[in-house]
C-alpha positions, -999 to 999 in steps of 0.1 A, spaced: 154 54 174 167 29 149 135 9 151 115 41 145 135 48 114 130 13 101 93 15 107 90 49 89 109 34 59 85 5 58 55 28 61 68 50 33 74 20 10 39 7 18 24 40 10 42 41 -24 30 5 -31 -5 14 -23 -4 45 -46 9 24 -74 -15 -6 -69 -47 11 -56 -64 13 -90 -58 -24 -97 -69 -34 -62 -101 -14 -65 -108 -29 -99 -104 -65 -86 -126 -57 -56 -153 -43 -79 -152 -74 -101 -157 -97 -71 -186 -76 -58 -204 -77 -91 
């Protein structure tokens, strides 16, 4: 369905963003926990 295609595109984009930003996100989280 068109909606399903739209959702899968968003999920793929989100996964790419997470891969790119995960190290930074983890670093910030570690700083706050310390």
